[in-house]
C-alpha positions as CSV (number, residue, x, y, z in Angstrom):
1,X,87.0,100.1,96.5
2,X,87.9,101.9,94.1
3,X,90.9,103.9,94.3
4,X,90.8,107.4,96.0
5,X,92.2,110.6,95.5
6,X,95.4,110.5,97.0
7,X,96.2,114.0,98.6
8,X,99.3,112.7,100.5
9,X,103.1,114.3,100.9
10,X,105.0,110.8,100.1
11,X,105.1,108.3,99.8
12,X,102.5,110.0,97.8
13,X,100.4,109.5,94.0
14,X,102.4,107.2,90.7
15,X,100.9,107.4,88.2
16,X,98.2,104.7,87.7
17,X,99.3,103.5,84.3
18,X,103.2,103.2,85.6
19,X,100.7,100.7,88.5
20,X,99.1,98.7,86.0
21,X,102.5,98.2,83.7
22,X,104.2,96.7,87.4
23,X,101.8,95.6,88.2
24,X,101.8,93.2,85.1
25,X,105.6,92.5,84.8
26,X,105.5,91.9,88.1
27,X,105.7,87.7,88.0
28,X,107.6,87.4,84.4
29,X,109.7,90.7,83.0
30,X,109.8,90.7,80.1
31,X,109.9,87.2,79.8
32,X,112.9,86.6,81.9
33,X,110.5,83.9,84.0
34,X,111.2,86.7,87.2
35,X,109.7,89.6,88.9
36,X,112.5,92.5,89.3
37,X,112.4,92.1,93.1
38,X,114.1,88.9,92.5
39,X,117.0,90.1,89.6
40,X,120.6,90.2,90.3
41,X,121.4,93.6,90.4
42,X,124.6,92.2,88.4
43,X,122.3,91.1,85.9
44,X,122.3,92.0,82.5
45,X,118.7,92.5,82.7
46,X,119.1,94.8,85.4
47,X,121.5,96.3,84.0
48,X,119.9,97.6,81.4
49,X,116.9,99.0,83.6
50,X,119.3,101.6,85.7
51,X,120.9,103.1,82.8
52,X,117.2,103.7,80.7
53,X,116.2,105.2,83.8
54,X,119.5,107.4,83.8
55,X,119.6,108.0,80.0
56,X,115.2,109.0,80.1
57,X,116.0,111.5,83.7
58,X,119.1,112.8,81.8
59,X,116.9,113.7,78.9
60,X,114.4,115.1,80.9
61,X,116.2,117.3,82.8
62,X,118.3,118.0,80.2
63,X,121.5,117.1,82.5
64,X,125.0,118.1,81.3
65,X,127.2,115.2,80.4
66,X,129.5,116.8,83.9
67,X,127.5,115.9,86.3
68,X,126.4,112.6,87.6
69,X,122.9,111.0,88.3
70,X,123.4,108.6,91.2
71,X,120.2,106.3,92.7
72,X,121.0,105.7,96.8
73,X,119.7,104.6,99.5
74,X,119.6,106.2,103.0
75,X,116.3,108.1,101.4
76,X,116.9,112.2,101.4
77,X,117.6,112.3,104.8
78,X,120.8,111.1,104.7
79,X,122.3,113.4,102.1
80,X,121.7,116.3,105.3
81,X,125.4,114.4,106.2
82,X,126.4,113.3,103.0
83,X,126.5,116.7,101.6
84,X,129.1,118.3,104.3
85,X,130.9,115.6,105.1
86,X,131.6,115.4,101.3
87,X,131.8,119.1,100.2
88,X,132.4,120.6,103.4
89,X,136.4,121.2,102.5
90,X,137.2,124.6,103.7
91,X,134.9,123.7,107.2
92,X,132.3,126.7,106.1
93,X,129.0,126.2,104.6
94,X,126.0,128.4,104.0
95,X,122.1,127.5,105.0
96,X,118.8,129.5,103.5
97,X,116.2,127.6,106.7
98,X,113.2,128.2,105.5
99,X,111.1,125.3,107.3
100,X,111.7,122.2,108.5
101,X,113.9,120.4,106.3
102,X,116.1,122.7,105.6
103,X,116.8,123.2,109.6
104,X,116.7,119.7,110.0
105,X,120.0,119.9,107.1
106,X,121.3,122.8,108.9
107,X,121.5,121.2,112.7
108,X,122.9,118.1,111.0
109,X,125.8,120.0,109.1
110,X,127.1,121.6,112.6
111,X,128.4,118.2,113.4
112,X,130.5,119.2,110.7
113,X,131.6,122.2,110.5
114,X,130.8,125.8,110.5
115,X,127.3,125.7,109.2
116,X,125.7,129.4,108.7
117,X,122.4,130.4,108.7
118,X,122.2,133.4,106.2
119,X,118.3,134.0,105.8
120,X,115.5,132.0,107.7
121,X,112.0,132.4,107.7
122,X,111.4,130.3,110.9
123,X,110.3,134.4,112.8
124,X,106.7,133.6,111.0
125,X,106.3,130.0,111.1
126,X,107.6,129.5,108.0
127,X,105.1,130.6,105.5
128,X,107.9,132.3,103.2
129,X,111.3,132.0,101.9
130,X,113.1,134.2,102.6
131,X,114.5,137.2,100.3
132,X,117.1,135.7,98.4
133,X,118.1,139.1,97.1
134,X,118.9,139.8,101.1
135,X,121.6,137.6,101.3
136,X,125.2,137.6,102.7
137,X,127.2,135.0,101.5
138,X,130.4,134.4,103.1
139,X,133.9,134.2,101.5
140,X,134.7,130.9,102.8
141,X,131.8,129.6,102.0
142,X,132.1,126.1,99.8
143,X,128.5,126.0,99.4
144,X,125.1,127.8,99.4
145,X,122.7,125.2,100.7
146,X,118.7,125.7,100.0
147,X,115.4,123.1,100.7
148,X,113.5,124.4,97.4
149,X,110.3,123.3,98.3
150,X,109.3,123.5,101.6
151,X,106.7,120.0,101.9
152,X,105.2,120.9,104.9
153,X,105.1,124.4,105.0
154,X,103.8,125.2,101.1
155,X,106.4,127.1,100.0
156,X,109.3,127.6,97.2
157,X,111.5,129.3,96.0
158,X,111.0,131.1,92.5
159,X,113.9,132.3,92.2
160,X,117.7,130.8,93.1
161,X,120.1,132.8,94.9
162,X,123.0,134.7,93.9
163,X,125.4,132.5,95.2
164,X,128.3,134.5,94.8
165,X,130.0,132.0,92.7
166,X,129.1,129.2,95.2
167,X,128.3,125.8,94.1
168,X,123.9,125.1,95.1
169,X,122.7,123.2,97.0
170,X,119.0,121.9,96.8
171,X,117.1,119.5,98.1
172,X,114.3,119.0,95.9
173,X,112.1,116.0,96.8
174,X,109.2,118.2,96.7
175,X,109.2,119.8,93.6
176,X,111.1,117.1,91.6
177,X,110.3,116.7,88.1
178,X,107.6,119.2,88.4
179,X,108.8,121.9,85.4
180,X,112.6,122.8,84.2
181,X,115.1,123.3,85.4
182,X,118.6,125.0,84.9
183,X,120.5,122.0,86.0
184,X,124.3,123.6,85.5
185,X,123.1,126.4,88.3
186,X,123.3,124.1,90.7
187,X,126.6,122.2,92.7
188,X,124.0,119.4,93.5
189,X,120.5,118.8,93.1
190,X,118.8,116.0,95.1
191,X,115.6,113.9,96.1
192,X,114.1,111.3,98.1
193,X,111.6,110.1,95.4
194,X,109.1,108.9,96.8
195,X,107.1,112.3,96.4
196,X,107.3,113.3,93.3
197,X,109.0,110.6,91.1
198,X,108.7,106.9,92.6
199,X,108.5,104.7,95.8
200,X,110.2,105.6,99.0
201,X,113.8,103.7,99.2
202,X,115.3,105.6,96.3
203,X,117.3,108.8,96.6
204,X,118.1,110.6,93.0
205,X,121.8,113.4,93.4
206,X,122.6,114.4,90.5
207,X,126.3,116.3,91.4
208,X,128.7,118.0,89.5
209,X,131.9,116.2,88.7
210,X,134.7,118.2,90.5
211,X,132.8,118.6,94.3
212,X,132.8,114.4,94.0
213,X,136.1,115.1,96.5
214,X,139.2,112.7,94.1
215,X,140.5,111.3,97.0
216,X,138.9,110.2,100.6
217,X,138.3,111.3,102.8
218,X,139.2,111.4,106.4
219,X,136.5,109.9,108.7
220,X,133.9,109.4,106.0
221,X,132.9,106.2,105.8
222,X,133.6,104.1,102.3
223,X,129.2,104.3,101.7
224,X,128.9,107.9,102.6
225,X,131.5,109.1,99.9
226,X,130.0,110.3,96.5
227,X,133.0,108.8,94.8
228,X,132.0,105.2,95.9
229,X,128.8,105.5,94.0
230,X,129.7,107.9,91.1
231,X,132.7,105.2,90.1
232,X,130.4,102.5,90.1
233,X,127.7,103.8,89.0
234,X,125.7,103.4,92.1
235,X,126.0,99.8,92.4
236,X,128.9,99.3,94.6
237,X,126.6,97.2,97.1
238,X,123.0,96.2,96.2
239,X,120.9,99.5,95.4
240,X,116.9,99.9,95.3
241,X,116.8,97.8,93.0
242,X,112.6,97.5,92.4
243,X,112.6,101.7,93.3
244,X,114.6,102.3,90.3
245,X,112.5,100.0,88.2
246,X,109.3,102.0,89.0
247,X,111.2,105.5,88.6
248,X,112.5,104.1,85.5
249,X,108.6,103.5,83.9
250,X,107.9,106.6,85.5
251,X,111.1,109.1,83.9
252,X,109.3,107.1,80.1
253,X,106.3,108.1,81.9
254,X,106.4,111.9,82.2
255,X,108.0,111.6,78.1
256,X,105.2,110.4,76.7
257,X,103.0,112.9,78.9
258,X,105.4,115.4,76.8
259,X,108.6,116.1,79.4
260,X,108.5,119.4,82.1
261,X,107.3,121.9,80.0
262,X,103.3,119.9,79.7
263,X,103.8,118.8,83.2
264,X,104.8,122.3,84.7
265,X,102.1,124.2,82.9
266,X,99.0,121.1,83.8
267,X,100.3,121.2,87.7
268,X,99.8,125.6,87.5
269,X,96.3,124.5,85.7
270,X,96.0,122.3,89.6
271,X,97.5,124.6,92.2
272,X,96.1,127.6,90.3
273,X,91.8,125.8,90.8
274,X,93.0,125.4,94.7
275,X,94.4,128.2,95.2
276,X,91.5,130.6,93.7
277,X,88.6,129.2,95.7
278,X,91.4,129.4,99.0
279,X,91.9,132.8,98.0
280,X,87.8,133.0,98.1
281,X,86.3,131.0,100.5
282,X,85.0,133.0,104.0
283,X,85.8,129.6,106.1
284,X,89.5,128.2,104.9
285,X,93.0,130.1,104.3
286,X,95.8,129.0,102.4
287,X,99.0,129.3,104.9
288,X,101.7,130.0,102.8
289,X,102.3,133.8,101.5
290,X,101.5,134.1,98.0
291,X,104.5,135.4,96.3
292,X,105.8,132.0,97.5
293,X,103.5,129.5,96.8
294,X,104.0,125.6,96.3
295,X,102.8,124.4,93.4
296,X,103.3,120.8,94.9
297,X,101.6,121.4,98.4
298,X,99.0,123.3,99.7
299,X,98.7,124.0,103.1
300,X,95.1,125.7,104.3
301,X,93.4,125.8,107.6
302,X,89.9,127.2,108.9
303,X,91.1,128.3,111.8
304,X,89.4,126.6,114.2
305,X,91.0,122.7,115.4
306,X,87.8,120.5,115.7
307,X,86.3,122.4,112.1
308,X,89.8,121.1,110.8
309,X,89.9,117.3,111.9
310,X,85.7,117.1,110.9
311,X,87.0,118.6,107.3
312,X,90.1,115.1,107.5
313,X,86.8,112.8,108.5
314,X,84.6,113.7,106.7
315,X,87.0,113.9,103.5
316,X,89.0,110.5,103.9
317,X,84.8,109.4,104.0
318,X,84.6,110.6,101.0
319,X,87.1,109.8,99.2
320,X,90.1,111.8,99.6
321,X,92.7,110.8,101.4
322,X,95.2,111.7,103.0
323,X,94.9,115.4,103.4
324,X,95.6,115.8,107.1
325,X,98.7,119.3,107.8
326,X,102.1,118.0,109.2
327,X,101.8,116.6,112.1
328,X,104.2,119.3,113.5
329,X,101.9,122.5,111.7
330,X,98.2,120.6,111.8
331,X,95.8,121.7,109.2
332,X,95.5,120.4,106.0
333,X,97.2,119.9,103.5
334,X,97.1,118.6,99.6
335,X,100.1,117.4,97.6
336,X,99.3,117.7,94.4
337,X,101.5,116.1,92.9
338,X,102.9,115.2,89.4
339,X,100.4,112.0,88.9
340,X,97.2,113.8,90.8
341,X,94.7,114.2,87.4
342,X,93.0,117.3,87.7
343,X,89.6,115.3,88.4
344,X,90.7,115.0,91.7
345,X,91.8,118.6,92.8
346,X,88.6,119.2,91.1
347,X,86.5,116.6,94.0
348,X,88.5,118.5,96.5
349,X,87.4,121.9,95.7
350,X,83.9,119.9,95.6
351,X,84.4,118.3,98.6
352,X,85.3,122.2,100.4
353,X,82.8,124.1,99.5
354,X,80.2,121.9,100.1
355,X,81.8,121.8,103.5
356,X,81.9,125.3,103.1
357,X,78.1,125.5,102.6
358,X,76.7,122.8,105.5
359,X,79.6,124.5,108.1
360,X,79.2,128.4,107.8
């Protein structure tokens, strides 16, 4: 069987060139006689891998020197707890709830202090992003938290909130490296890599140095302190070595593609192709509000659950994989990350046109 067009939200499609390079190096990485899966994380060989990966990421994102890059385990969800554990020094933080993931982060933060919901779009099933200009940031908040791209609902912040000088913390899992961002506008940027950067098992945290607590925090386990990993350069314990290696290959692939400006142009064009069809379709409808649409995750429905199920089944038979929407919302969702070629989106749109003609 040939490769399918994989529209999964994560673990998601990876660049074919990266997969082929990893396959060639699987048994013998650069003449060392072993796989990256087998080598010590304390070896000079792996030190080169993780050092180059960090530098390539810094180059891609123009990360300033006063920010640390951490390669961690536990997925993005562990950060729901690590952030308040490390940053909620006065016991207060503001959260904007724009979907399932920011809601989960807010609920987790409530365990550790006064996590205040200063904005929410749950009243319309998270189909939009709360008005960032209307947010009332708490004077005593330690930080303001957002999920920049909500994977399930397909919404994204096209404008960042004015945090009144408070550090902005952003979960960027689904839009990581999809376009340039100004790192200095954030205190913490983090994301699980399995959506747009690499395989499941790695979470990248980019944190401003002054936000890393200098003293050991009472009640916070050693493994959940940013200082532990910053001091050890992500090598306090055995990191997810192979996942970091794949991320490193993806970073080099992105640089070879022209960097994040080039990726943004491609991603906007791919998304526009799909949204243009949805906006004129008599059968399919995009569920996210037009002005808040993500260019990474595109949820859509027919309005009939049985017809949705038929579409998903027939799409799979046509080589269009993992197009089913999240179990919590149903419908369909096309995740069109960096590695999804334009041809994949064109194939999806062509199939949707055919399906509409046959089911009108």
